[in-house]
Structure formats: C-alpha cells, structure tokens
N, C-alpha and C positions, 0 to 999 in steps of 0.2 A: 518468371517461372522456369526452373531448370528442368532437365530431363527426368530427375527423380520425382519432382513434384508433378510433373506431367503424367507419370505412370499412375501416381495416386489419383490424379484427376480422372484418368481413364477408368480406373477401378470404381470411383465414385459414380461416374456417369453410367457405367454398365449396371452398377448396383441399383441406382435409381430406376433405370429402365426395367430391370427384372422385378423390382418391388412394385412398379406401376402395373406391370402385367399380372403379377400375383394379386394385386388389389382388384383389377378387373375381373379376374377369375373368381375371387371371393363374392362378387356381386351376383353370381349365378344362383338361382333358386335351389334349395336343397332337393336332392332327388329322393323319392320314395319308391318303395316296391310297388310295382304295377300289377294289378290283377285284371285279366281280361274276361273274367266270368261275369256275365250280364244276364239278368232274367229276361227271357225273350218276351216281346210284346205280342200278345195274341193277335193273329191276323186271319182274315178269311182268304181263301185262294184268289190270287190275282189282286189282292188289295194290300196297300202298304199301311204301316202304322201311323197313327196321328203324329204330326210333327210338334215339337215343343213350341210354345207360344212366346217367342223371343223377338223383340222388335228390331228391325234393321232399318235405321233411318234413311229416308230418301235423300239423295243428293240434290243440290239446287239446280243442277243442269239436267240430269237424267235419272229417273228413279227405276232401278232394276228390280227391286223387291216387289212382289205383287200385293203386299199388305203386311200384316203383322207377322207373317211366317218368316223363318230363317233357315239356314242350312241345318239339318238335323244333327244331333249329338253324335259323337264318335263311337258310341258303344254298339256292338253288333250282337246278334242273338247267339252266335256260335253254332248255328245249324249249317246244314249243307255239306257238300263235298269239296274236296281239294282238287283243282285241275292243275296238272303239271305241264310246264312249257319249257322247251329247251331250244335256244338259238345258238348262234355262233358266239354271242356275248353274254347271254343270260341263261340262268337256270331259275325260272319263276314259278310261283304258285298263286293261283287265283281261287278264291273261295266263292262257291255258288250262293253263299249267304251274302247278299248285297253286291256280289261281283267285285269284292275288294281284292286289290293286289296286296297280298299278305306276306310275300317273301320274294326277295330279289337278290340272287347270287351273282356276282360279277366274275365271269370265267377268266378274264384277262388280268385280274388283280388278286394278289395273295392276301391272306389274312394278316391282321396286324400283329397278333401274338403267335400265330402259327401259320407260317408262310406255305406250309404244305396244303392248307385248306384255302378255299376261295373266299374272298371278302364278301360279306353279307350286308347289303345296304338296308333293304326292307326286311322287317321280321315282326312276327306276332307271337310272343311267348310269355311266360309268367314273369320274366325279368326285364323284357325290353319290347317296346311297341313302336314301330314305324311302318305305317301302311298308307296306301292311296285309296281314296274313296270317292264315289261320285253318284249322282242320282238326280231325280227331278224334285222340285219343291212344290208341295201341294198335296192335300189329302187324296187318297186313292191313286196316287202316282208312285211308280217304283222309285225307291231310294236305296241307300246302302243297308237297309234292314230287310229288304225284300228278298225272296227267294228266286233264283234263276236255275235254269236247266241247260245243259250242254250235251252235244252229241257224243262227246268222248271225255275221257279223264286224263289223257296224255296226248301232248302235241309236241312235234319236233319240226324245226325248220329244215326242209329237204336240202340236200347238198347243191342242187341246181336251182333252188328257189330263191327269189329276191326278197320275199316277205312271207309272213305267216299270220293267218287271221283266225281268231277264236271268237265264235258268236255265242252269246248267252241269250236265252229267251226268258222273259218274265214267266214265272210259274203261274199256272191258272189261267193264262190267256195269251193271245198272240198279239196284244196291242203294244208291246214294248220289248226292246232288245238292247243289249250292250255288247259292243264289238271292240276287241283288242287287236291291234295291228302292230306286229313286230317286224322290223326291217333289218336285212343283213347289214352288218358293220355299222349299226346306228344305235345310240343310247336313247333314242327318242321313241316312245311308245305312243301311238295314236289311240286314244280312248274315245269311243263315240256312243251316243245314245240315240236310239230311234224310238219314236212315239207316234201312235195312231190314235186319233180321237174317235172312240167308239160310241161316245155319248150323243145326245141330241142337242147339246148346247156348246157354244164356242168355249175354248179353254185357253187361258193366258199361261204360257209356258216359260219356266225358268229352270235352268239346270245348274248345279253346283259341282265343283271339283275341288277336293281338298286333300291335303297331306295332314296326317295325324301322327304325332310323335310324343314320347315322354321326354323329360328334361335330362335324362341320363346321358352323361358325356360318352363319346365314342370309345370303343374298346382300345385300351392301351394309352388313353389320354392321361397325362401326368401333370403335377403341379409345376414341374420345371419347364414344361412346354405348353403354355397356356394357349388355347385356340377357341375359336367362337363356335358354339352350337346354338342355333336358334333360327328364327324366321328372318326373311329379307324380302323387300318389295322394291321394284324399280319402275319408275315412270319418267317420261321425258321432262315433266315439270319439276319433280322433286328429286330425280336421280336415285342413286342407290341408298336405301334406307334399311338399317338393321332394326329388327324388332325382337329384343331379347325376351325370353320366357317370362322374366320378372316384369317387363313392361306389359306383356299380354295379361298377366295377372291383375296389374293395376289399371288395365283398360286404356293404356296409352296408345294413341294412333298417330304416329309420326309421318303417315303416308296418306295420300289422297284416296278416299274410299272408292271413288268412281273415276272413270276415264275411258279413253279409247286406245290405249297403248300400255305397254309394260308387261311385267311378269311377277309372279309371287312364288316363293319356295321356302324350303327348310335347308339350312346349311349345316355341315359338320366338316371336320377336318378332312381335306382332300376331296370330298364328295358332296353332291347335292341332289335334291329333288326339286323340280320346278315346274309349274304349269305355265305354258307359253301360249296365251290366247293370240289369235291372228290380229295384227295391227289394224286399227280402223273400226274394230267392232267394240260396242259398248260392253263394259264389264264392271263388276263391283268387288273390290278386294275386302277380305276380312281376316282377322286373327282373333282368336278367343280361346279361353280355357274351357275344356269340356270335362265331363265326369271321369273318374279314375285317374286324376292327376295327369291328364293328357292335354296337349295343345294342338290346335288346328289352325292351319294357314291355307286359305282357299280363295276361290273366285266364283262369282255368280254371273252367268251370261244368259241373256234373254233368247227364247226360241220364237217369240212372236205369238200372235193369236192363232190358235189352231181350230179351224172350222170342223164341224162334224164330218167324220169320214176322211179328213185330211191327215197328212203325216208330216213330221218334221224330223231332221237329223241334226244333232249338235256334236261336233267333234272337238277334242282338246288334246294337243300334244303334251305329253309328259316327258321331261328329260330326267332320267334317273341314272347317274353315273359319275365318273371322275371329272374333276374341275380342270379339264384340259382347255387352256385359255384360247387357243386359235379356234378350236371347234365351237366353244361356247360363244365367241364373238360372232361367228358365222350363223349361229342359230337365232339369236334375238339381240337387239340393242341392249347393251349394259349387262348381258348375262355373264360376260367374262369378269365383271367386277365382283363376282362371287369369290374370286381369288383376291382377298383383301390384304394388301401389304401395309395397311395403316397409314400414318402420317408421312411416311417415307416413300410412298408410292411413286412419286416423281423421280426418285433414284432407283428404286427396286425394279420398276417395270422395264426400264432400259437395260439394267443389269440382266434381268432374266432373258430379254430379247437377245442380247449379246451372247449370253450363255448358250441359249438354244441354237443360235447361229453357229457357234464354235462346235457344239455337240453334233450338228449336222455334218461337220467335216470329220470329226474325231471318232464319233460313235461311243464316246465314254465321258460320262459327266464329270468324273474326277479329273481327267485330262483337260476337260473344258475349264474346270475351276482353276487349274494350274496356269493355263493360258491366259485366262481372265486376270489372274493376279499379276502376271507379267505385264499385261496391257495397262492395268491400273498403275503399276509401278512406273511404267514408261511415261504415262500421262502426268504423274506427279514428280517425275524426275528432277526438273529444275528446283521445285520446292524442297524435295528431299536433299538435294545436293547442298543447298544453302543451309539446311538444318545440320547436316552432318559436318559441314565445314565449321559451323559455330561450335558444335560439340567437340570436334577435333582441336580447335583453338583452345577451348576450355581445358582440354586434356594437356595441351602443351604448356599452358600457364599454370597448371596445377601446383608446381613447386612454389611459384610466387604467391599463390593463394594461401599455401600452407605457412609461408613466412609471415604473411599478414595475420593469420590466425595466431601464430606464436607471438607476434609483436603486440597485438591489441587484446589478447586473452579473452576475458569475458565482456569487454566493452563492445557489445553488439552494434551499437549505433556507429561508432568510429569505424569498426570493421566493415560494415555495409558501405559507408562512405568511401573507404579505401578500395573496396572491391569495385564500386562503380567507376572510380577513377581508373582502375587497372582495365576494366572492360572498355572504357573510352579510349585509353592509350593503345591497347591491343586491337581495337576496332572489332570487339566482340559483342554480338547481340545476345544477351542472356535469354531472350525469349525465342531465339532462332530454332531451338529444338522442339518447341511446342507445336508449331503450326502443322507439320505433316500428320502427326497422330490425331490432332484435333480434327483435321479435314477428313481423316480416315474413319472417324467414329461413326458419322452418318453412313458411309459406305459399308462399314462392318455391320451395323444394325440392319441396313436395307438388305444386305446379303443374307443375314440371319432370317429375315422374313421370307426371302426367296426360297432358301433351303427348307424352311419350315412349312411354307404354304403351297409350294408348287408340287402337284401330284406327279409331274414328269420325273421328279427326282425321288419320289417315294420308292424305297426298296431298290434304288439304282446302285449297282455295285461299282467299285473302283478297281481294286486289285488286292490279291492275297486275302487278308482277313477282313478287309473292308467290304461287307456285302450290302451295306445300306448307308449312303451318304447322308440321309436325312435323320439318321439315328446316332447316338453316341458311339464312339469307338468301343467295341466290346472288350478289348484288351488294354485299353488306355495308352496304347503305344504312341499315337499321334499327339495327345496332350503331354506326354513325357518328353517326346522330342521337341515339342514347342517350348516346354520349360527349359530344356537344355539350350536351345537356341537363344532364349532370354538371358541365360547365364553368360553365354558368349558375348551377347550385346552389352551386358553390364561391365564386362572386362574391357570393352573398347571405349566405354564412357569414362569420364573423369570421376575419381573417387569423391563423394560428397564430403565437404569439410566437416559437416555435422555428424558426429558418431551415431546418433539415433537414425538419421537418414541412411547412413551407410549400412546399418544393420537391416533397416527396412528393405533396402535394395537387394540385400542378400536373400531375404525371405520371399521377396515378391515372385521370383520365378516358380518356386514351389507352390505358393498360393495360387498363382495363375494356372498352373497345371491342374490342380485340384478343381479350380473354377471351371476349367474347360472339359473336365470329365463328363459334364452333363450337357455339353453343347453338341450339335450335329457334327459328325465326322467331316462333312464337307466344309464347314465353317472353320474347324480346326486346321484342316488341310490348307485353306486359304491363308490363315494367319501364320502357319509354319512356313509356307513358301515365301510369304511376304517377309518374314523374319530372315530367312536365308539370303534373300536378295538384298535386304537392308544391311545384313552383316558384310556381305561382299562389297557393297557400295561404301559403307562406313570404313571398313578396313582399308580400302584403297585410298580413300580421302585422307584418313588419319595417317597412313604411312607416308603419303606424299608430303603432308604438312610437317610431320615430325622430322622427315629427312631435310626439308627446307630449313626448319629451325636449327638443326644441328650444323648445317652448312653455314648459316648466318652466324652462329656462335663461334665457329672455328675462324671465320674471317675476322670477327671482332677481336 
C-alpha cells in the first residue's frame, strides 16, 4: 500500500467510524412532544394518593419492596408554589407539589446555543422534562404527588455560609418532612425524608428517589456529533452499564436490580444527574417508562420497621452537574465512567490525563493540544522517520518507475513484477509509508472522543476567533489551513504512476478540508500541527536523500 492508497484507507476508516456512530444515533427512540398537564388525584389533607399496583419482583438475596407496590408514576398534579433557591453554583426551583426539583440552572456553565445564558440541566416545561422526585412508598405516606409547605418562597446561600437548608413540611400534618441541603462549591444536593409513625401499628418504610426525563436530545445536539442520552447504572459486580431509553421501553434490565453498592443516573452530553446511595446499604435499582412519554431511573432504599411514635430519616445525595472526571471519581466508585470514551478508552483516558496535566501548566487547552501533538510526534519519531525515508526513496526513483511504465505499457502484471524488482534493488519498502498513519488513526479517534466528551473543554477558548475548541471552527480557517498543509505534503510525495490516483490525490486535500468543517476545532488544530511537523520532517529527509542521490550520480 503506497501513501496514496493509505489516504484512501484513512478516509474509509473514518467514514466507517462516522457511519457507525450515525447508526447508533438512529437507534434512539423517536422523541415526541411532552405535556406535563396531569389531572390531579383527589386527596385529603395529609394523605397521599393511592400508588399504582405495579409489581417489583423481590431479589433472591434481599427484598426491598414491601409488596406489590412500586415507585409511583412521574406525573405530578401541577399544584403548589415554586420555591426559588440560589447558591454559588445553582439557581434552582422546587415545587411544593411533591417537593420536586423542577429546575436547575448551572451558574458556572454557559448555554449551548446562547452562551450569554446559563446552562439549564433540570427543567419542566411544555417541550422538555427533566426533574428529580422522591417520596415514601405506601398508602397514606407522602410521595411526589403530595403537597408540602415551606416557610418562604426564596432562599439564598449567604456569602459567609457553607450550606443552605430548605425544609418542606407535609401539608395537613407534621408527621413528614423533606429537606434539601445545598453546599457551597458542590454539585451534590442532599435530599432527606423524615417520617414519624403517628399510627397505632408498626409501619414498614421504603423510600424511592428517581430522575425523570423525556427522550429529547440535549439542546444543540446534532447528527454530526452523536452523543449518548439515557440511563446508566454502576455496581461493583456488573460495572458501568448503559440503559438506553429504547431498552427501557422493551423492559431490558442489563444491571443487577438489588445490591449494596453503586449508583444510578441519567446521562447527557457533558452533564449528568445521579443518585449516590451510601455504600454498604441495601438498595433496589429500577428503570421504567412512565406516562407522558417519560422515563424514570431510580433507587428504592429501606427505612426499616417504624414503631408507633418512632421517627426515621432517609437521606440520598444527588449529583447534578458537569461530568468533571476527577471530582466524579472522588464522589463514588465508577462515577467518572459517565464520561464514556467508548472502545478506545484505554487510549483516550491517558490522552485526557496528559492534556489536563499540560493545561495545568499552560492555562490554555489549545496550547495544551499543540504540546500534546508535539509529544505524540516525538513518540512516533522513529516510526515516522522510517516512513518518510521510504517515501523519499520512492520520490528519488520516480523517474525509473516512469520508464517502467513506458516500457511495459498496459501490461500491469509485468509492470508490477518490474516494480517489485526495483523496490528490492533500491531497498525500498512500499508499505513503509502506511504504518505511521495507521498507528495514528486510533489516537485520532481517541482524541476525537476526548474533545467531544470532556466537559473541561466545553466552550474552552484558544485564541482569536476560536472561542470553543469542542465546536467546529466558525470561519473554517483551520480546516482550510489543514487542506493547504495536505497539498504541500502531496508535493513532497512521489507522483503516482496511475493517472486516476494522481487526480484523486489532487482532490483529496479539498475533500478533507470539507470533511473537517464539521469536526471540533481542537481536533483540526491537532491534525494541522501534526501536518506541519510532518512536512518539516519529510522535507528534511527528502532533501538529504535527493542530495545524496545527486552526489552518487555525479560520482558515477
């Protein structure tokens, strides 16, 4: 395979890769308009509506469900007031109807389409639903359809305060409460439920915590940049498991339903919401489709048997924020796997670690990418040098190859035999130009995933017109420069003897430039710098070999 065929091989590989990603994207369930209008279930003060009779099978080791009851559906009555909360990281809204967390605005992250606005993770509107719900399982126990009351409607984390607590009391009685605790500089929200048994008989208690979302892809998601939106579960036994919305519809359960470790959440590009039960405590995970074309992912935890007059408190941390890998890894085992680099994680993870380390010194992700490119080039220098020597020798013997073409004309078999003899005589490896780019293809794809999936590089500026390395170049300057660098490279390579190949090689730089119009600017920057370094290395080697060939010819 000569260098021309190698480029075609690279194009084929990248095309297959993108087609595979597009195919994965097509497997997503079709999204439909979501309506949050639900007829409220009549209740008496202090009482919760009856729960749907849906069976949750008991696990062979530990049964968490108290019977045929299951977590209630995601529909809310729409009653109640909105409590507004502001911290250093959040601007949140809590509904007193069920105590649902119905809006979560991240103050440190700009919007996807409008960077002047803040990014909104949780929302409940006519066209998008993503909320956090929780409550008790059982008749007459407060759930997310019950009414709560609060002392105020607006709360703000004081400048000198480390945390902010909002307490909701169940309406109609003082036997239950729901407490939200926000902490400074933390994307973890503690949500706790308190319950007092005011009856005359013991009560078996179970609480559920769930995230509810529609299947609508995140704002700004495009077919050229396929990303995963759906549920995920992690346990030490089965490790990280994705549960697509289509799998939830089919009732597929690729994860252990019960256990004593792990977490469950909903993922989307750059951000996630996840319930983080304390390790060592029994829990039951579930995913299911609920009315109004919504999907729920949650966990049930036991509160034990509550004697008359006794009280119990169950708390559950909720992470709702960016997929910052170091912080996620410190919060729970396997939580950092929410940043999924796919089958090339073994390459992508070290690349990101190295990029992050370089960024710590430079303070600029674009500069870090340039330095990373230089380091990769140095790592593969011996391989690249052998490749460029092979191509330079091919360029030197190009006149001899042309004479072979003229001599044998259309007799391709004889010409191929003669060319192999020439390669043997001149000690040229025709495959020598292939290996460097073949080796770089996994690195290229891995870096593609790093730039695509790492929130640290979301909206990260480089210089001048490049304001976001994770998005395409808005002026297409980098792809055009990369195309120009490819034209220079073709000039340094030997001209293909086949006229068709020669025309293809002339068109290839233009095609590649257009191809890279849709790639993240950071990835194009990597390839451009790599091309520039390759040109310098190839020019030097070619010049040295051509000079030596001329000297040998003069001596002869």
